[in-house]
Jmol script that loads the backbone (N, CA, C; Angstrom):
load data "model"
ATOM      1  N   UNK A   1      -4.348 -19.351 -26.609  1.00  0.00           N
ATOM      2  CA  UNK A   1      -4.893 -18.022 -26.911  1.00  0.00           C
ATOM      3  C   UNK A   1      -5.898 -17.604 -25.841  1.00  0.00           C
ATOM      4  N   UNK A   2      -6.826 -18.494 -25.528  1.00  0.00           N
ATOM      5  CA  UNK A   2      -7.828 -18.169 -24.513  1.00  0.00           C
ATOM      6  C   UNK A   2      -7.172 -17.974 -23.151  1.00  0.00           C
ATOM      7  N   UNK A   3      -6.106 -18.736 -22.910  1.00  0.00           N
ATOM      8  CA  UNK A   3      -5.430 -18.612 -21.619  1.00  0.00           C
ATOM      9  C   UNK A   3      -4.808 -17.223 -21.477  1.00  0.00           C
ATOM     10  N   UNK A   4      -4.201 -16.720 -22.574  1.00  0.00           N
ATOM     11  CA  UNK A   4      -3.614 -15.381 -22.529  1.00  0.00           C
ATOM     12  C   UNK A   4      -4.690 -14.317 -22.325  1.00  0.00           C
ATOM     13  N   UNK A   5      -5.814 -14.477 -22.990  1.00  0.00           N
ATOM     14  CA  UNK A   5      -6.902 -13.511 -22.849  1.00  0.00           C
ATOM     15  C   UNK A   5      -7.432 -13.524 -21.422  1.00  0.00           C
ATOM     16  N   UNK A   6      -7.524 -14.718 -20.840  1.00  0.00           N
ATOM     17  CA  UNK A   6      -8.011 -14.825 -19.466  1.00  0.00           C
ATOM     18  C   UNK A   6      -7.031 -14.163 -18.502  1.00  0.00           C
ATOM     19  N   UNK A   7      -5.745 -14.367 -18.728  1.00  0.00           N
ATOM     20  CA  UNK A   7      -4.730 -13.748 -17.875  1.00  0.00           C
ATOM     21  C   UNK A   7      -4.763 -12.227 -18.006  1.00  0.00           C
ATOM     22  N   UNK A   8      -4.950 -11.742 -19.217  1.00  0.00           N
ATOM     23  CA  UNK A   8      -5.020 -10.295 -19.431  1.00  0.00           C
ATOM     24  C   UNK A   8      -6.257  -9.715 -18.751  1.00  0.00           C
ATOM     25  N   UNK A   9      -7.385 -10.401 -18.868  1.00  0.00           N
ATOM     26  CA  UNK A   9      -8.614  -9.925 -18.231  1.00  0.00           C
ATOM     27  C   UNK A   9      -8.458  -9.911 -16.719  1.00  0.00           C
ATOM     28  N   UNK A  10      -7.775 -10.921 -16.192  1.00  0.00           N
ATOM     29  CA  UNK A  10      -7.557 -10.979 -14.738  1.00  0.00           C
ATOM     30  C   UNK A  10      -6.644  -9.841 -14.294  1.00  0.00           C
ATOM     31  N   UNK A  11      -5.619  -9.548 -15.077  1.00  0.00           N
ATOM     32  CA  UNK A  11      -4.710  -8.448 -14.739  1.00  0.00           C
ATOM     33  C   UNK A  11      -5.452  -7.113 -14.738  1.00  0.00           C
ATOM     34  N   UNK A  12      -6.331  -6.921 -15.714  1.00  0.00           N
ATOM     35  CA  UNK A  12      -7.114  -5.681 -15.766  1.00  0.00           C
ATOM     36  C   UNK A  12      -8.035  -5.590 -14.559  1.00  0.00           C
ATOM     37  N   UNK A  13      -8.658  -6.704 -14.183  1.00  0.00           N
ATOM     38  CA  UNK A  13      -9.552  -6.702 -13.022  1.00  0.00           C
ATOM     39  C   UNK A  13      -8.781  -6.372 -11.752  1.00  0.00           C
ATOM     40  N   UNK A  14      -7.576  -6.909 -11.615  1.00  0.00           N
ATOM     41  CA  UNK A  14      -6.751  -6.620 -10.434  1.00  0.00           C
ATOM     42  C   UNK A  14      -6.387  -5.142 -10.402  1.00  0.00           C
ATOM     43  N   UNK A  15      -6.031  -4.580 -11.548  1.00  0.00           N
ATOM     44  CA  UNK A  15      -5.680  -3.158 -11.601  1.00  0.00           C
ATOM     45  C   UNK A  15      -6.884  -2.287 -11.243  1.00  0.00           C
ATOM     46  N   UNK A  16      -8.061  -2.656 -11.751  1.00  0.00           N
ATOM     47  CA  UNK A  16      -9.266  -1.880 -11.449  1.00  0.00           C
ATOM     48  C   UNK A  16      -9.599  -1.963  -9.970  1.00  0.00           C
ATOM     49  N   UNK A  17      -9.407  -3.147  -9.361  1.00  0.00           N
ATOM     50  CA  UNK A  17      -9.671  -3.314  -7.937  1.00  0.00           C
ATOM     51  C   UNK A  17      -8.709  -2.464  -7.120  1.00  0.00           C
ATOM     52  N   UNK A  18      -7.448  -2.437  -7.523  1.00  0.00           N
ATOM     53  CA  UNK A  18      -6.465  -1.621  -6.816  1.00  0.00           C
ATOM     54  C   UNK A  18      -6.816  -0.144  -6.930  1.00  0.00           C
ATOM     55  N   UNK A  19      -7.264   0.286  -8.097  1.00  0.00           N
ATOM     56  CA  UNK A  19      -7.650   1.686  -8.283  1.00  0.00           C
ATOM     57  C   UNK A  19      -8.861   2.026  -7.416  1.00  0.00           C
ATOM     58  N   UNK A  20      -9.816   1.105  -7.330  1.00  0.00           N
ATOM     59  CA  UNK A  20     -11.000   1.345  -6.502  1.00  0.00           C
ATOM     60  C   UNK A  20     -10.612   1.439  -5.032  1.00  0.00           C
ATOM     61  N   UNK A  21      -9.689   0.581  -4.588  1.00  0.00           N
ATOM     62  CA  UNK A  21      -9.242   0.636  -3.192  1.00  0.00           C
ATOM     63  C   UNK A  21      -8.531   1.949  -2.915  1.00  0.00           C
ATOM     64  N   UNK A  22      -7.715   2.407  -3.862  1.00  0.00           N
ATOM     65  CA  UNK A  22      -7.011   3.683  -3.688  1.00  0.00           C
ATOM     66  C   UNK A  22      -8.010   4.829  -3.596  1.00  0.00           C
ATOM     67  N   UNK A  23      -9.014   4.819  -4.460  1.00  0.00           N
ATOM     68  CA  UNK A  23     -10.026   5.876  -4.435  1.00  0.00           C
ATOM     69  C   UNK A  23     -10.784   5.860  -3.114  1.00  0.00           C
ATOM     70  N   UNK A  24     -11.090   4.661  -2.616  1.00  0.00           N
ATOM     71  CA  UNK A  24     -11.801   4.557  -1.336  1.00  0.00           C
ATOM     72  C   UNK A  24     -10.943   5.091  -0.205  1.00  0.00           C
ATOM     73  N   UNK A  25      -9.648   4.744  -0.224  1.00  0.00           N
ATOM     74  CA  UNK A  25      -8.752   5.254   0.822  1.00  0.00           C
ATOM     75  C   UNK A  25      -8.677   6.777   0.775  1.00  0.00           C
ATOM     76  N   UNK A  26      -8.586   7.337  -0.420  1.00  0.00           N
ATOM     77  CA  UNK A  26      -8.529   8.797  -0.550  1.00  0.00           C
ATOM     78  C   UNK A  26      -9.821   9.437  -0.058  1.00  0.00           C
ATOM     79  N   UNK A  27     -10.951   8.797  -0.352  1.00  0.00           N
ATOM     80  CA  UNK A  27     -12.237   9.334   0.081  1.00  0.00           C
ATOM     81  C   UNK A  27     -12.332   9.338   1.607  1.00  0.00           C
ATOM     82  N   UNK A  28     -11.912   8.230   2.243  1.00  0.00           N
ATOM     83  CA  UNK A  28     -11.953   8.179   3.703  1.00  0.00           C
ATOM     84  C   UNK A  28     -10.959   9.156   4.314  1.00  0.00           C
ATOM     85  N   UNK A  29      -9.809   9.334   3.685  1.00  0.00           N
ATOM     86  CA  UNK A  29      -8.828  10.299   4.193  1.00  0.00           C
ATOM     87  C   UNK A  29      -9.396  11.714   4.122  1.00  0.00           C
ATOM     88  N   UNK A  30     -10.066  12.037   3.022  1.00  0.00           N
ATOM     89  CA  UNK A  30     -10.668  13.365   2.887  1.00  0.00           C
ATOM     90  C   UNK A  30     -11.782  13.559   3.908  1.00  0.00           C
ATOM     91  N   UNK A  31     -12.577  12.518   4.145  1.00  0.00           N
ATOM     92  CA  UNK A  31     -13.649  12.618   5.143  1.00  0.00           C
ATOM     93  C   UNK A  31     -13.067  12.798   6.539  1.00  0.00           C
ATOM     94  N   UNK A  32     -11.982  12.096   6.834  1.00  0.00           N
ATOM     95  CA  UNK A  32     -11.332  12.244   8.133  1.00  0.00           C
ATOM     96  C   UNK A  32     -10.764  13.637   8.319  1.00  0.00           C
ATOM     97  N   UNK A  33     -10.169  14.170   7.269  1.00  0.00           N
ATOM     98  CA  UNK A  33      -9.617  15.530   7.335  1.00  0.00           C
ATOM     99  C   UNK A  33     -10.740  16.546   7.548  1.00  0.00           C
ATOM    100  N   UNK A  34     -11.843  16.372   6.837  1.00  0.00           N
ATOM    101  CA  UNK A  34     -12.975  17.286   7.008  1.00  0.00           C
ATOM    102  C   UNK A  34     -13.526  17.207   8.427  1.00  0.00           C
ATOM    103  N   UNK A  35     -13.602  15.994   8.980  1.00  0.00           N
ATOM    104  CA  UNK A  35     -14.097  15.844  10.352  1.00  0.00           C
ATOM    105  C   UNK A  35     -13.149  16.505  11.341  1.00  0.00           C
ATOM    106  N   UNK A  36     -11.847  16.351  11.127  1.00  0.00           N
ATOM    107  CA  UNK A  36     -10.868  16.975  12.022  1.00  0.00           C
ATOM    108  C   UNK A  36     -10.967  18.497  11.956  1.00  0.00           C
ATOM    109  N   UNK A  37     -11.131  19.028  10.755  1.00  0.00           N
ATOM    110  CA  UNK A  37     -11.273  20.480  10.621  1.00  0.00           C
ATOM    111  C   UNK A  37     -12.567  20.972  11.269  1.00  0.00           C
ATOM    112  N   UNK A  38     -13.641  20.210  11.113  1.00  0.00           N
ATOM    113  CA  UNK A  38     -14.908  20.597  11.738  1.00  0.00           C
ATOM    114  C   UNK A  38     -14.783  20.574  13.257  1.00  0.00           C
ATOM    115  N   UNK A  39     -14.113  19.564  13.786  1.00  0.00           N
ATOM    116  CA  UNK A  39     -13.916  19.480  15.235  1.00  0.00           C
ATOM    117  C   UNK A  39     -13.063  20.638  15.729  1.00  0.00           C
ATOM    118  N   UNK A  40     -12.004  20.943  14.998  1.00  0.00           N
ATOM    119  CA  UNK A  40     -11.143  22.066  15.390  1.00  0.00           C
ATOM    120  C   UNK A  40     -11.923  23.377  15.349  1.00  0.00           C
ATOM    121  N   UNK A  41     -12.753  23.552  14.336  1.00  0.00           N
ATOM    122  CA  UNK A  41     -13.566  24.759  14.249  1.00  0.00           C
ATOM    123  C   UNK A  41     -14.568  24.853  15.384  1.00  0.00           C
ATOM    124  N   UNK A  42     -15.194  23.722  15.728  1.00  0.00           N
ATOM    125  CA  UNK A  42     -16.152  23.720  16.834  1.00  0.00           C
ATOM    126  C   UNK A  42     -15.455  24.042  18.148  1.00  0.00           C
ATOM    127  N   UNK A  43     -14.276  23.471  18.360  1.00  0.00           N
ATOM    128  CA  UNK A  43     -13.530  23.761  19.589  1.00  0.00           C
ATOM    129  C   UNK A  43     -13.133  25.232  19.645  1.00  0.00           C
ATOM    130  N   UNK A  44     -12.758  25.787  18.500  1.00  0.00           N
ATOM    131  CA  UNK A  44     -12.386  27.201  18.469  1.00  0.00           C
ATOM    132  C   UNK A  44     -13.593  28.082  18.801  1.00  0.00           C
ATOM    133  N   UNK A  45     -14.774  27.698  18.305  1.00  0.00           N
ATOM    134  CA  UNK A  45     -15.981  28.474  18.610  1.00  0.00           C
ATOM    135  C   UNK A  45     -16.348  28.359  20.087  1.00  0.00           C
ATOM    136  N   UNK A  46     -16.218  27.142  20.624  1.00  0.00           N
ATOM    137  CA  UNK A  46     -16.583  26.919  22.026  1.00  0.00           C
ATOM    138  C   UNK A  46     -15.639  27.690  22.950  1.00  0.00           C
ATOM    139  N   UNK A  47     -14.347  27.638  22.637  1.00  0.00           N
ATOM    140  CA  UNK A  47     -13.369  28.287  23.508  1.00  0.00           C
ATOM    141  C   UNK A  47     -13.440  29.806  23.379  1.00  0.00           C
ATOM    142  N   UNK A  48     -14.053  30.272  22.315  1.00  0.00           N
ATOM    143  CA  UNK A  48     -14.305  31.689  22.163  1.00  0.00           C
ATOM    144  C   UNK A  48     -13.107  32.506  21.846  1.00  0.00           C
TER     145      UNK A  48
END
end "model"
wireframe off; spacefill off
backbone 0.3
color backbone group
């Protein structure tokens, strides 16, 4: 019984870790996109 509970808890922890990694990847992707847009906007302003 305890072994099953431990396995279930481990599976939940793995799923939560995967979700956190996905959220982090999405956050970095959004930050990269924002930086690219800011750079493009700055270049457009500079080039006039």
